[in-house]
Predicted model as a PDB file, atoms N, CA, C, CB and O in Angstrom, pLDDT in the B-factor column:
MODEL        1                                                                  
ATOM      1  N   UNK A   1      48.756   6.066 -57.536  1.00 79.00           N  
ATOM      2  CA  UNK A   1      49.018   4.916 -56.713  1.00 79.00           C  
ATOM      3  C   UNK A   1      48.134   4.977 -55.467  1.00 79.00           C  
ATOM      4  CB  UNK A   1      50.510   4.844 -56.336  1.00 79.00           C  
ATOM      5  O   UNK A   1      48.016   6.033 -54.845  1.00 79.00           O  
ATOM      6  N   UNK A   2      47.528   3.885 -55.108  1.00 84.00           N  
ATOM      7  CA  UNK A   2      46.685   3.820 -53.920  1.00 84.00           C  
ATOM      8  C   UNK A   2      47.337   2.951 -52.863  1.00 84.00           C  
ATOM      9  CB  UNK A   2      45.292   3.282 -54.268  1.00 84.00           C  
ATOM     10  O   UNK A   2      48.073   2.012 -53.166  1.00 84.00           O  
ATOM     11  N   UNK A   3      47.051   3.287 -51.624  1.00 77.00           N  
ATOM     12  CA  UNK A   3      47.556   2.515 -50.502  1.00 77.00           C  
ATOM     13  C   UNK A   3      46.378   2.102 -49.650  1.00 77.00           C  
ATOM     14  CB  UNK A   3      48.591   3.321 -49.675  1.00 77.00           C  
ATOM     15  O   UNK A   3      45.456   2.890 -49.444  1.00 77.00           O  
ATOM     16  N   UNK A   4      46.394   0.891 -49.157  1.00 78.00           N  
ATOM     17  CA  UNK A   4      45.304   0.368 -48.343  1.00 78.00           C  
ATOM     18  C   UNK A   4      45.837  -0.066 -46.985  1.00 78.00           C  
ATOM     19  CB  UNK A   4      44.605  -0.810 -49.052  1.00 78.00           C  
ATOM     20  O   UNK A   4      46.968  -0.537 -46.875  1.00 78.00           O  
ATOM     21  N   UNK A   5      45.012   0.096 -45.951  1.00 72.00           N  
ATOM     22  CA  UNK A   5      45.372  -0.322 -44.603  1.00 72.00           C  
ATOM     23  C   UNK A   5      44.305  -1.276 -44.101  1.00 72.00           C  
ATOM     24  CB  UNK A   5      45.527   0.899 -43.648  1.00 72.00           C  
ATOM     25  O   UNK A   5      43.114  -0.984 -44.200  1.00 72.00           O  
ATOM     26  N   UNK A   6      44.712  -2.387 -43.575  1.00 72.00           N  
ATOM     27  CA  UNK A   6      43.784  -3.357 -43.009  1.00 72.00           C  
ATOM     28  C   UNK A   6      43.057  -2.748 -41.816  1.00 72.00           C  
ATOM     29  CB  UNK A   6      44.525  -4.642 -42.592  1.00 72.00           C  
ATOM     30  O   UNK A   6      43.654  -1.991 -41.050  1.00 72.00           O  
ATOM     31  N   UNK A   7      41.781  -3.068 -41.649  1.00 70.00           N  
ATOM     32  CA  UNK A   7      40.987  -2.558 -40.542  1.00 70.00           C  
ATOM     33  C   UNK A   7      41.556  -2.886 -39.185  1.00 70.00           C  
ATOM     34  CB  UNK A   7      39.614  -3.087 -40.629  1.00 70.00           C  
ATOM     35  O   UNK A   7      41.309  -2.159 -38.224  1.00 70.00           O  
ATOM     36  N   UNK A   8      42.309  -3.955 -39.080  1.00 68.00           N  
ATOM     37  CA  UNK A   8      42.884  -4.309 -37.774  1.00 68.00           C  
ATOM     38  C   UNK A   8      43.967  -3.333 -37.344  1.00 68.00           C  
ATOM     39  CB  UNK A   8      43.458  -5.719 -37.814  1.00 68.00           C  
ATOM     40  O   UNK A   8      44.381  -3.351 -36.185  1.00 68.00           O  
ATOM     41  N   UNK A   9      44.432  -2.484 -38.246  1.00 68.00           N  
ATOM     42  CA  UNK A   9      45.442  -1.484 -37.912  1.00 68.00           C  
ATOM     43  C   UNK A   9      44.847  -0.097 -37.713  1.00 68.00           C  
ATOM     44  CB  UNK A   9      46.492  -1.433 -38.993  1.00 68.00           C  
ATOM     45  O   UNK A   9      45.584   0.858 -37.469  1.00 68.00           O  
ATOM     46  N   UNK A  10      43.535   0.030 -37.812  1.00 73.00           N  
ATOM     47  CA  UNK A  10      42.892   1.322 -37.626  1.00 73.00           C  
ATOM     48  C   UNK A  10      42.216   1.370 -36.270  1.00 73.00           C  
ATOM     49  CB  UNK A  10      41.875   1.595 -38.743  1.00 73.00           C  
ATOM     50  O   UNK A  10      41.978   0.336 -35.647  1.00 73.00           O  
ATOM     51  N   UNK A  11      41.909   2.576 -35.815  1.00 75.00           N  
ATOM     52  CA  UNK A  11      41.294   2.755 -34.511  1.00 75.00           C  
ATOM     53  C   UNK A  11      40.232   3.840 -34.621  1.00 75.00           C  
ATOM     54  CB  UNK A  11      42.355   3.116 -33.433  1.00 75.00           C  
ATOM     55  O   UNK A  11      40.449   4.862 -35.271  1.00 75.00           O  
ATOM     56  N   UNK A  12      39.087   3.620 -33.989  1.00 83.00           N  
ATOM     57  CA  UNK A  12      38.029   4.623 -33.952  1.00 83.00           C  
ATOM     58  C   UNK A  12      38.512   5.823 -33.133  1.00 83.00           C  
ATOM     59  CB  UNK A  12      36.713   4.029 -33.351  1.00 83.00           C  
ATOM     60  O   UNK A  12      39.037   5.648 -32.033  1.00 83.00           O  
ATOM     61  N   UNK A  13      38.341   7.023 -33.653  1.00 88.00           N  
ATOM     62  CA  UNK A  13      38.716   8.232 -32.924  1.00 88.00           C  
ATOM     63  C   UNK A  13      37.558   9.214 -32.940  1.00 88.00           C  
ATOM     64  CB  UNK A  13      39.984   8.875 -33.532  1.00 88.00           C  
ATOM     65  O   UNK A  13      36.666   9.135 -33.785  1.00 88.00           O  
ATOM     66  N   UNK A  14      37.587  10.146 -31.989  1.00 93.00           N  
ATOM     67  CA  UNK A  14      36.612  11.232 -31.928  1.00 93.00           C  
ATOM     68  C   UNK A  14      37.380  12.535 -32.062  1.00 93.00           C  
ATOM     69  CB  UNK A  14      35.774  11.193 -30.594  1.00 93.00           C  
ATOM     70  O   UNK A  14      38.391  12.746 -31.392  1.00 93.00           O  
ATOM     71  N   UNK A  15      36.888  13.410 -32.936  1.00 94.00           N  
ATOM     72  CA  UNK A  15      37.539  14.699 -33.165  1.00 94.00           C  
ATOM     73  C   UNK A  15      37.074  15.695 -32.093  1.00 94.00           C  
ATOM     74  CB  UNK A  15      37.222  15.237 -34.601  1.00 94.00           C  
ATOM     75  O   UNK A  15      35.901  15.713 -31.721  1.00 94.00           O  
ATOM     76  N   UNK A  16      38.003  16.519 -31.604  1.00 96.00           N  
ATOM     77  CA  UNK A  16      37.675  17.539 -30.607  1.00 96.00           C  
ATOM     78  C   UNK A  16      38.604  18.735 -30.803  1.00 96.00           C  
ATOM     79  CB  UNK A  16      37.798  16.969 -29.155  1.00 96.00           C  
ATOM     80  O   UNK A  16      39.656  18.628 -31.432  1.00 96.00           O  
ATOM     81  N   UNK A  17      38.186  19.885 -30.244  1.00 97.00           N  
ATOM     82  CA  UNK A  17      38.966  21.113 -30.327  1.00 97.00           C  
ATOM     83  C   UNK A  17      39.217  21.638 -28.916  1.00 97.00           C  
ATOM     84  CB  UNK A  17      38.237  22.180 -31.196  1.00 97.00           C  
ATOM     85  O   UNK A  17      38.310  21.651 -28.084  1.00 97.00           O  
ATOM     86  N   UNK A  18      40.433  22.064 -28.652  1.00 97.00           N  
ATOM     87  CA  UNK A  18      40.794  22.613 -27.341  1.00 97.00           C  
ATOM     88  C   UNK A  18      40.027  23.910 -27.120  1.00 97.00           C  
ATOM     89  CB  UNK A  18      42.333  22.856 -27.234  1.00 97.00           C  
ATOM     90  O   UNK A  18      40.046  24.794 -27.977  1.00 97.00           O  
ATOM     91  N   UNK A  19      39.338  24.038 -25.952  1.00 98.00           N  
ATOM     92  CA  UNK A  19      38.585  25.254 -25.662  1.00 98.00           C  
ATOM     93  C   UNK A  19      39.193  26.076 -24.519  1.00 98.00           C  
ATOM     94  CB  UNK A  19      37.158  24.896 -25.323  1.00 98.00           C  
ATOM     95  O   UNK A  19      38.653  27.123 -24.160  1.00 98.00           O  
ATOM     96  N   UNK A  20      40.303  25.615 -23.949  1.00 97.00           N  
ATOM     97  CA  UNK A  20      41.017  26.369 -22.913  1.00 97.00           C  
ATOM     98  C   UNK A  20      42.109  27.204 -23.576  1.00 97.00           C  
ATOM     99  CB  UNK A  20      41.627  25.410 -21.833  1.00 97.00           C  
ATOM    100  O   UNK A  20      42.607  26.839 -24.641  1.00 97.00           O  
ATOM    101  N   UNK A  21      42.487  28.332 -22.948  1.00 98.00           N  
ATOM    102  CA  UNK A  21      43.574  29.147 -23.507  1.00 98.00           C  
ATOM    103  C   UNK A  21      44.847  28.321 -23.650  1.00 98.00           C  
ATOM    104  CB  UNK A  21      43.840  30.381 -22.619  1.00 98.00           C  
ATOM    105  O   UNK A  21      45.504  28.356 -24.691  1.00 98.00           O  
ATOM    106  N   UNK A  22      45.190  27.582 -22.605  1.00 97.00           N  
ATOM    107  CA  UNK A  22      46.318  26.649 -22.630  1.00 97.00           C  
ATOM    108  C   UNK A  22      45.890  25.390 -21.886  1.00 97.00           C  
ATOM    109  CB  UNK A  22      47.614  27.282 -21.985  1.00 97.00           C  
ATOM    110  O   UNK A  22      45.461  25.462 -20.735  1.00 97.00           O  
ATOM    111  N   UNK A  23      46.003  24.247 -22.536  1.00 97.00           N  
ATOM    112  CA  UNK A  23      45.588  22.976 -21.959  1.00 97.00           C  
ATOM    113  C   UNK A  23      46.822  22.123 -21.677  1.00 97.00           C  
ATOM    114  CB  UNK A  23      44.608  22.232 -22.903  1.00 97.00           C  
ATOM    115  O   UNK A  23      47.576  21.792 -22.592  1.00 97.00           O  
ATOM    116  N   UNK A  24      47.024  21.770 -20.407  1.00 97.00           N  
ATOM    117  CA  UNK A  24      48.153  20.908 -20.046  1.00 97.00           C  
ATOM    118  C   UNK A  24      47.902  19.486 -20.523  1.00 97.00           C  
ATOM    119  CB  UNK A  24      48.391  20.925 -18.523  1.00 97.00           C  
ATOM    120  O   UNK A  24      46.795  18.964 -20.401  1.00 97.00           O  
ATOM    121  N   UNK A  25      48.933  18.873 -21.062  1.00 96.00           N  
ATOM    122  CA  UNK A  25      48.898  17.482 -21.496  1.00 96.00           C  
ATOM    123  C   UNK A  25      49.653  16.671 -20.454  1.00 96.00           C  
ATOM    124  CB  UNK A  25      49.519  17.301 -22.935  1.00 96.00           C  
ATOM    125  O   UNK A  25      50.765  17.033 -20.072  1.00 96.00           O  
ATOM    126  N   UNK A  26      49.054  15.571 -19.991  1.00 96.00           N  
ATOM    127  CA  UNK A  26      49.611  14.765 -18.904  1.00 96.00           C  
ATOM    128  C   UNK A  26      50.061  13.392 -19.405  1.00 96.00           C  
ATOM    129  CB  UNK A  26      48.579  14.601 -17.782  1.00 96.00           C  
ATOM    130  O   UNK A  26      49.637  12.934 -20.467  1.00 96.00           O  
ATOM    131  N   UNK A  27      50.917  12.753 -18.633  1.00 95.00           N  
ATOM    132  CA  UNK A  27      51.436  11.428 -18.998  1.00 95.00           C  
ATOM    133  C   UNK A  27      50.431  10.315 -18.725  1.00 95.00           C  
ATOM    134  CB  UNK A  27      52.722  11.146 -18.242  1.00 95.00           C  
ATOM    135  O   UNK A  27      50.595   9.199 -19.219  1.00 95.00           O  
ATOM    136  N   UNK A  28      49.392  10.605 -17.942  1.00 95.00           N  
ATOM    137  CA  UNK A  28      48.327   9.634 -17.682  1.00 95.00           C  
ATOM    138  C   UNK A  28      47.077  10.406 -17.285  1.00 95.00           C  
ATOM    139  CB  UNK A  28      48.740   8.608 -16.561  1.00 95.00           C  
ATOM    140  O   UNK A  28      47.101  11.633 -17.196  1.00 95.00           O  
ATOM    141  N   UNK A  29      46.001   9.695 -17.050  1.00 96.00           N  
ATOM    142  CA  UNK A  29      44.691  10.305 -16.801  1.00 96.00           C  
ATOM    143  C   UNK A  29      44.571  10.814 -15.376  1.00 96.00           C  
ATOM    144  CB  UNK A  29      43.580   9.306 -17.086  1.00 96.00           C  
ATOM    145  O   UNK A  29      44.019  10.124 -14.518  1.00 96.00           O  
ATOM    146  N   UNK A  30      45.079  12.014 -15.111  1.00 96.00           N  
ATOM    147  CA  UNK A  30      44.959  12.626 -13.799  1.00 96.00           C  
ATOM    148  C   UNK A  30      45.883  13.815 -13.639  1.00 96.00           C  
ATOM    149  CB  UNK A  30      45.244  11.613 -12.727  1.00 96.00           C  
ATOM    150  O   UNK A  30      46.983  13.832 -14.191  1.00 96.00           O  
ATOM    151  N   UNK A  31      45.432  14.825 -12.873  1.00 96.00           N  
ATOM    152  CA  UNK A  31      46.223  16.043 -12.676  1.00 96.00           C  
ATOM    153  C   UNK A  31      47.505  15.780 -11.891  1.00 96.00           C  
ATOM    154  CB  UNK A  31      45.392  17.091 -11.958  1.00 96.00           C  
ATOM    155  O   UNK A  31      48.427  16.594 -11.931  1.00 96.00           O  
ATOM    156  N   UNK A  32      47.576  14.658 -11.178  1.00 97.00           N  
ATOM    157  CA  UNK A  32      48.764  14.329 -10.382  1.00 97.00           C  
ATOM    158  C   UNK A  32      49.894  13.736 -11.226  1.00 97.00           C  
ATOM    159  CB  UNK A  32      48.390  13.353  -9.279  1.00 97.00           C  
ATOM    160  O   UNK A  32      51.000  13.544 -10.720  1.00 97.00           O  
ATOM    161  N   UNK A  33      49.637  13.444 -12.497  1.00 96.00           N  
ATOM    162  CA  UNK A  33      50.676  12.893 -13.370  1.00 96.00           C  
ATOM    163  C   UNK A  33      51.497  14.011 -14.004  1.00 96.00           C  
ATOM    164  CB  UNK A  33      50.051  12.008 -14.464  1.00 96.00           C  
ATOM    165  O   UNK A  33      51.050  15.156 -14.075  1.00 96.00           O  
ATOM    166  N   UNK A  34      52.697  13.673 -14.462  1.00 96.00           N  
ATOM    167  CA  UNK A  34      53.614  14.651 -15.035  1.00 96.00           C  
ATOM    168  C   UNK A  34      52.998  15.376 -16.221  1.00 96.00           C  
ATOM    169  CB  UNK A  34      54.902  13.976 -15.457  1.00 96.00           C  
ATOM    170  O   UNK A  34      52.311  14.779 -17.049  1.00 96.00           O  
ATOM    171  N   UNK A  35      53.262  16.690 -16.284  1.00 96.00           N  
ATOM    172  CA  UNK A  35      52.910  17.481 -17.464  1.00 96.00           C  
ATOM    173  C   UNK A  35      53.950  17.183 -18.538  1.00 96.00           C  
ATOM    174  CB  UNK A  35      52.848  19.028 -17.136  1.00 96.00           C  
ATOM    175  O   UNK A  35      55.150  17.313 -18.299  1.00 96.00           O  
ATOM    176  N   UNK A  36      53.488  16.783 -19.725  1.00 95.00           N  
ATOM    177  CA  UNK A  36      54.413  16.423 -20.800  1.00 95.00           C  
ATOM    178  C   UNK A  36      54.316  17.378 -21.986  1.00 95.00           C  
ATOM    179  CB  UNK A  36      54.144  15.003 -21.264  1.00 95.00           C  
ATOM    180  O   UNK A  36      54.993  17.199 -22.998  1.00 95.00           O  
ATOM    181  N   UNK A  37      53.462  18.398 -21.846  1.00 95.00           N  
ATOM    182  CA  UNK A  37      53.306  19.370 -22.920  1.00 95.00           C  
ATOM    183  C   UNK A  37      52.074  20.212 -22.687  1.00 95.00           C  
ATOM    184  CB  UNK A  37      53.224  18.674 -24.277  1.00 95.00           C  
ATOM    185  O   UNK A  37      51.432  20.115 -21.641  1.00 95.00           O  
ATOM    186  N   UNK A  38      51.742  21.044 -23.668  1.00 96.00           N  
ATOM    187  CA  UNK A  38      50.532  21.853 -23.593  1.00 96.00           C  
ATOM    188  C   UNK A  38      50.030  22.123 -25.004  1.00 96.00           C  
ATOM    189  CB  UNK A  38      50.792  23.183 -22.832  1.00 96.00           C  
ATOM    190  O   UNK A  38      50.778  22.051 -25.979  1.00 96.00           O  
ATOM    191  N   UNK A  39      48.740  22.437 -25.082  1.00 96.00           N  
ATOM    192  CA  UNK A  39      48.098  22.742 -26.356  1.00 96.00           C  
ATOM    193  C   UNK A  39      47.391  24.085 -26.240  1.00 96.00           C  
ATOM    194  CB  UNK A  39      47.097  21.620 -26.764  1.00 96.00           C  
ATOM    195  O   UNK A  39      46.891  24.430 -25.169  1.00 96.00           O  
ATOM    196  N   UNK A  40      47.345  24.841 -27.320  1.00 97.00           N  
ATOM    197  CA  UNK A  40      46.686  26.140 -27.320  1.00 97.00           C  
ATOM    198  C   UNK A  40      45.242  26.027 -27.807  1.00 97.00           C  
ATOM    199  CB  UNK A  40      47.461  27.124 -28.194  1.00 97.00           C  
ATOM    200  O   UNK A  40      44.885  25.088 -28.518  1.00 97.00           O  
ATOM    201  N   UNK A  41      44.430  26.988 -27.417  1.00 98.00           N  
ATOM    202  CA  UNK A  41      43.024  27.041 -27.801  1.00 98.00           C  
ATOM    203  C   UNK A  41      42.882  26.954 -29.319  1.00 98.00           C  
ATOM    204  CB  UNK A  41      42.370  28.330 -27.275  1.00 98.00           C  
ATOM    205  O   UNK A  41      43.626  27.591 -30.066  1.00 98.00           O  
ATOM    206  N   UNK A  42      41.915  26.156 -29.757  1.00 97.00           N  
ATOM    207  CA  UNK A  42      41.639  26.021 -31.185  1.00 97.00           C  
ATOM    208  C   UNK A  42      42.338  24.850 -31.852  1.00 97.00           C  
ATOM    209  CB  UNK A  42      42.026  27.266 -31.878  1.00 97.00           C  
ATOM    210  O   UNK A  42      42.014  24.509 -32.990  1.00 97.00           O  
ATOM    211  N   UNK A  43      43.295  24.223 -31.167  1.00 95.00           N  
ATOM    212  CA  UNK A  43      44.010  23.073 -31.727  1.00 95.00           C  
ATOM    213  C   UNK A  43      43.049  21.884 -31.814  1.00 95.00           C  
ATOM    214  CB  UNK A  43      45.264  22.712 -30.860  1.00 95.00           C  
ATOM    215  O   UNK A  43      42.305  21.604 -30.874  1.00 95.00           O  
ATOM    216  N   UNK A  44      43.077  21.202 -32.938  1.00 95.00           N  
ATOM    217  CA  UNK A  44      42.251  20.007 -33.128  1.00 95.00           C  
ATOM    218  C   UNK A  44      43.021  18.776 -32.642  1.00 95.00           C  
ATOM    219  CB  UNK A  44      41.840  19.845 -34.627  1.00 95.00           C  
ATOM    220  O   UNK A  44      44.204  18.609 -32.938  1.00 95.00           O  
ATOM    221  N   UNK A  45      42.325  17.922 -31.892  1.00 94.00           N  
ATOM    222  CA  UNK A  45      42.924  16.681 -31.404  1.00 94.00           C  
ATOM    223  C   UNK A  45      42.001  15.520 -31.743  1.00 94.00           C  
ATOM    224  CB  UNK A  45      43.188  16.748 -29.871  1.00 94.00           C  
ATOM    225  O   UNK A  45      40.839  15.720 -32.095  1.00 94.00           O  
ATOM    226  N   UNK A  46      42.520  14.322 -31.636  1.00 93.00           N  
ATOM    227  CA  UNK A  46      41.739  13.120 -31.873  1.00 93.00           C  
ATOM    228  C   UNK A  46      41.785  12.257 -30.631  1.00 93.00           C  
ATOM    229  CB  UNK A  46      42.260  12.345 -33.103  1.00 93.00           C  
ATOM    230  O   UNK A  46      42.856  11.822 -30.207  1.00 93.00           O  
ATOM    231  N   UNK A  47      40.618  12.008 -30.043  1.00 94.00           N  
ATOM    232  CA  UNK A  47      40.510  11.214 -28.820  1.00 94.00           C  
ATOM    233  C   UNK A  47      40.491   9.741 -29.204  1.00 94.00           C  
ATOM    234  CB  UNK A  47      39.232  11.597 -28.002  1.00 94.00           C  
ATOM    235  O   UNK A  47      39.679   9.307 -30.021  1.00 94.00           O  
ATOM    236  N   UNK A  48      41.408   8.971 -28.594  1.00 92.00           N  
ATOM    237  CA  UNK A  48      41.476   7.541 -28.881  1.00 92.00           C  
ATOM    238  C   UNK A  48      40.932   6.694 -27.744  1.00 92.00           C  
ATOM    239  CB  UNK A  48      42.898   7.141 -29.171  1.00 92.00           C  
ATOM    240  O   UNK A  48      40.661   5.506 -27.922  1.00 92.00           O  
ATOM    241  N   UNK A  49      40.770   7.308 -26.564  1.00 91.00           N  
ATOM    242  CA  UNK A  49      40.300   6.563 -25.390  1.00 91.00           C  
ATOM    243  C   UNK A  49      39.847   7.568 -24.344  1.00 91.00           C  
ATOM    244  CB  UNK A  49      41.420   5.621 -24.816  1.00 91.00           C  
ATOM    245  O   UNK A  49      40.356   8.687 -24.297  1.00 91.00           O  
ATOM    246  N   UNK A  50      38.888   7.175 -23.501  1.00 94.00           N  
ATOM    247  CA  UNK A  50      38.479   8.034 -22.394  1.00 94.00           C  
ATOM    248  C   UNK A  50      38.510   7.239 -21.097  1.00 94.00           C  
ATOM    249  CB  UNK A  50      37.067   8.622 -22.640  1.00 94.00           C  
ATOM    250  O   UNK A  50      38.231   6.040 -21.078  1.00 94.00           O  
ATOM    251  N   UNK A  51      38.858   7.933 -20.005  1.00 94.00           N  
ATOM    252  CA  UNK A  51      38.910   7.323 -18.680  1.00 94.00           C  
ATOM    253  C   UNK A  51      38.404   8.361 -17.688  1.00 94.00           C  
ATOM    254  CB  UNK A  51      40.367   6.835 -18.315  1.00 94.00           C  
ATOM    255  O   UNK A  51      39.116   9.314 -17.372  1.00 94.00           O  
ATOM    256  N   UNK A  52      37.187   8.185 -17.197  1.00 96.00           N  
ATOM    257  CA  UNK A  52      36.606   9.169 -16.298  1.00 96.00           C  
ATOM    258  C   UNK A  52      36.499  10.519 -16.978  1.00 96.00           C  
ATOM    259  CB  UNK A  52      37.430   9.283 -15.024  1.00 96.00           C  
ATOM    260  O   UNK A  52      35.889  10.645 -18.040  1.00 96.00           O  
ATOM    261  N   UNK A  53      37.104  11.541 -16.353  1.00 96.00           N  
ATOM    262  CA  UNK A  53      37.060  12.913 -16.880  1.00 96.00           C  
ATOM    263  C   UNK A  53      38.214  13.224 -17.823  1.00 96.00           C  
ATOM    264  CB  UNK A  53      37.069  13.902 -15.741  1.00 96.00           C  
ATOM    265  O   UNK A  53      38.438  14.388 -18.157  1.00 96.00           O  
ATOM    266  N   UNK A  54      38.945  12.210 -18.254  1.00 97.00           N  
ATOM    267  CA  UNK A  54      40.152  12.422 -19.047  1.00 97.00           C  
ATOM    268  C   UNK A  54      40.051  11.746 -20.412  1.00 97.00           C  
ATOM    269  CB  UNK A  54      41.373  11.901 -18.296  1.00 97.00           C  
ATOM    270  O   UNK A  54      39.401  10.714 -20.574  1.00 97.00           O  
ATOM    271  N   UNK A  55      40.720  12.367 -21.390  1.00 96.00           N  
ATOM    272  CA  UNK A  55      40.733  11.839 -22.757  1.00 96.00           C  
ATOM    273  C   UNK A  55      42.159  11.619 -23.217  1.00 96.00           C  
ATOM    274  CB  UNK A  55      40.003  12.791 -23.722  1.00 96.00           C  
ATOM    275  O   UNK A  55      43.012  12.492 -23.058  1.00 96.00           O  
ATOM    276  N   UNK A  56      42.418  10.455 -23.786  1.00 95.00           N  
ATOM    277  CA  UNK A  56      43.719  10.150 -24.386  1.00 95.00           C  
ATOM    278  C   UNK A  56      43.691  10.714 -25.796  1.00 95.00           C  
ATOM    279  CB  UNK A  56      44.025   8.592 -24.388  1.00 95.00           C  
ATOM    280  O   UNK A  56      42.760  10.440 -26.554  1.00 95.00           O  
ATOM    281  N   UNK A  57      44.707  11.505 -26.161  1.00 93.00           N  
ATOM    282  CA  UNK A  57      44.633  12.247 -27.422  1.00 93.00           C  
ATOM    283  C   UNK A  57      45.656  11.838 -28.473  1.00 93.00           C  
ATOM    284  CB  UNK A  57      44.793  13.687 -27.146  1.00 93.00           C  
ATOM    285  O   UNK A  57      45.826  12.528 -29.478  1.00 93.00           O  
ATOM    286  N   UNK A  58      46.327  10.738 -28.249  1.00 81.00           N  
ATOM    287  CA  UNK A  58      47.233  10.246 -29.287  1.00 81.00           C  
ATOM    288  C   UNK A  58      47.473   8.776 -29.034  1.00 81.00           C  
ATOM    289  CB  UNK A  58      48.580  11.041 -29.305  1.00 81.00           C  
ATOM    290  O   UNK A  58      46.994   8.222 -28.044  1.00 81.00           O  
ATOM    291  N   UNK A  59      48.203   8.151 -29.912  1.00 67.00           N  
ATOM    292  CA  UNK A  59      48.503   6.738 -29.734  1.00 67.00           C  
ATOM    293  C   UNK A  59      49.544   6.534 -28.646  1.00 67.00           C  
ATOM    294  CB  UNK A  59      48.987   6.128 -31.044  1.00 67.00           C  
ATOM    295  O   UNK A  59      49.720   5.422 -28.149  1.00 67.00           O  
ATOM    296  N   UNK A  60      50.241   7.619 -28.270  1.00 77.00           N  
ATOM    297  CA  UNK A  60      51.166   7.575 -27.152  1.00 77.00           C  
ATOM    298  C   UNK A  60      50.373   7.882 -25.888  1.00 77.00           C  
ATOM    299  CB  UNK A  60      52.354   8.582 -27.345  1.00 77.00           C  
ATOM    300  O   UNK A  60      49.165   8.112 -25.957  1.00 77.00           O  
ATOM    301  N   UNK A  61      51.033   7.888 -24.740  1.00 79.00           N  
ATOM    302  CA  UNK A  61      50.336   8.191 -23.486  1.00 79.00           C  
ATOM    303  C   UNK A  61      50.262   9.699 -23.280  1.00 79.00           C  
ATOM    304  CB  UNK A  61      51.045   7.517 -22.286  1.00 79.00           C  
ATOM    305  O   UNK A  61      51.112  10.283 -22.608  1.00 79.00           O  
ATOM    306  N   UNK A  62      49.249  10.322 -23.858  1.00 91.00           N  
ATOM    307  CA  UNK A  62      49.029  11.757 -23.737  1.00 91.00           C  
ATOM    308  C   UNK A  62      47.570  11.969 -23.353  1.00 91.00           C  
ATOM    309  CB  UNK A  62      49.387  12.513 -25.068  1.00 91.00           C  
ATOM    310  O   UNK A  62      46.673  11.589 -24.105  1.00 91.00           O  
ATOM    311  N   UNK A  63      47.322  12.573 -22.189  1.00 87.00           N  
ATOM    312  CA  UNK A  63      45.967  12.722 -21.660  1.00 87.00           C  
ATOM    313  C   UNK A  63      45.655  14.181 -21.362  1.00 87.00           C  
ATOM    314  CB  UNK A  63      45.791  11.878 -20.396  1.00 87.00           C  
ATOM    315  O   UNK A  63      46.536  14.943 -20.962  1.00 87.00           O  
ATOM    316  N   UNK A  64      44.391  14.570 -21.558  1.00 93.00           N  
ATOM    317  CA  UNK A  64      43.924  15.910 -21.231  1.00 93.00           C  
ATOM    318  C   UNK A  64      42.574  15.815 -20.538  1.00 93.00           C  
ATOM    319  CB  UNK A  64      43.830  16.792 -22.500  1.00 93.00           C  
ATOM    320  O   UNK A  64      41.861  14.824 -20.697  1.00 93.00           O  
ATOM    321  N   UNK A  65      42.222  16.837 -19.771  1.00 95.00           N  
ATOM    322  CA  UNK A  65      40.927  16.908 -19.099  1.00 95.00           C  
ATOM    323  C   UNK A  65      39.852  17.142 -20.158  1.00 95.00           C  
ATOM    324  CB  UNK A  65      40.909  18.042 -18.011  1.00 95.00           C  
ATOM    325  O   UNK A  65      39.908  18.127 -20.893  1.00 95.00           O  
ATOM    326  N   UNK A  66      38.888  16.251 -20.237  1.00 94.00           N  
ATOM    327  CA  UNK A  66      37.868  16.275 -21.289  1.00 94.00           C  
ATOM    328  C   UNK A  66      37.052  17.568 -21.281  1.00 94.00           C  
ATOM    329  CB  UNK A  66      36.935  15.085 -21.133  1.00 94.00           C  
ATOM    330  O   UNK A  66      36.642  18.034 -22.344  1.00 94.00           O  
ATOM    331  N   UNK A  67      36.811  18.155 -20.113  1.00 96.00           N  
ATOM    332  CA  UNK A  67      35.989  19.368 -20.053  1.00 96.00           C  
ATOM    333  C   UNK A  67      36.626  20.552 -20.793  1.00 96.00           C  
ATOM    334  CB  UNK A  67      35.742  19.748 -18.602  1.00 96.00           C  
ATOM    335  O   UNK A  67      35.949  21.544 -21.065  1.00 96.00           O  
ATOM    336  N   UNK A  68      37.904  20.457 -21.116  1.00 93.00           N  
ATOM    337  CA  UNK A  68      38.566  21.504 -21.873  1.00 93.00           C  
ATOM    338  C   UNK A  68      38.604  21.210 -23.372  1.00 93.00           C  
ATOM    339  CB  UNK A  68      39.965  21.697 -21.357  1.00 93.00           C  
ATOM    340  O   UNK A  68      39.390  21.802 -24.111  1.00 93.00           O  
ATOM    341  N   UNK A  69      37.746  20.292 -23.807  1.00 95.00           N  
ATOM    342  CA  UNK A  69      37.620  19.964 -25.232  1.00 95.00           C  
ATOM    343  C   UNK A  69      36.187  20.173 -25.683  1.00 95.00           C  
ATOM    344  CB  UNK A  69      38.064  18.510 -25.508  1.00 95.00           C  
ATOM    345  O   UNK A  69      35.249  19.893 -24.936  1.00 95.00           O  
ATOM    346  N   UNK A  70      36.013  20.659 -26.896  1.00 95.00           N  
ATOM    347  CA  UNK A  70      34.709  20.696 -27.550  1.00 95.00           C  
ATOM    348  C   UNK A  70      34.676  19.505 -28.483  1.00 95.00           C  
ATOM    349  CB  UNK A  70      34.459  22.058 -28.323  1.00 95.00           C  
ATOM    350  O   UNK A  70      35.339  19.506 -29.521  1.00 95.00           O  
ATOM    351  N   UNK A  71      33.911  18.492 -28.121  1.00 92.00           N  
ATOM    352  CA  UNK A  71      33.870  17.249 -28.883  1.00 92.00           C  
ATOM    353  C   UNK A  71      32.835  17.386 -29.987  1.00 92.00           C  
ATOM    354  CB  UNK A  71      33.545  16.035 -27.965  1.00 92.00           C  
ATOM    355  O   UNK A  71      31.707  17.818 -29.752  1.00 92.00           O  
ATOM    356  N   UNK A  72      33.239  17.014 -31.193  1.00 86.00           N  
ATOM    357  CA  UNK A  72      32.349  17.121 -32.370  1.00 86.00           C  
ATOM    358  C   UNK A  72      31.494  15.896 -32.529  1.00 86.00           C  
ATOM    359  CB  UNK A  72      33.155  17.341 -33.641  1.00 86.00           C  
ATOM    360  O   UNK A  72      30.693  15.818 -33.460  1.00 86.00           O  
TER     361      UNK A  72                                                      
ENDMDL                                                                          
END                                                                             
């Protein structure tokens, strides 16, 4: 069985890997926003949006400092 998704429901993403020992995940693009989690080195993420030095890493509001990612 095959499943198809219309292009209007897809989003361009960029693959990246966490390069910091522990990377704080923020509620918005900036260190002054609440920490909502953390990621360990080597974890693969998908960037859906960028704002200045910050990358949004999910369809929810989850942001990380781009310099702590190795972008492929």
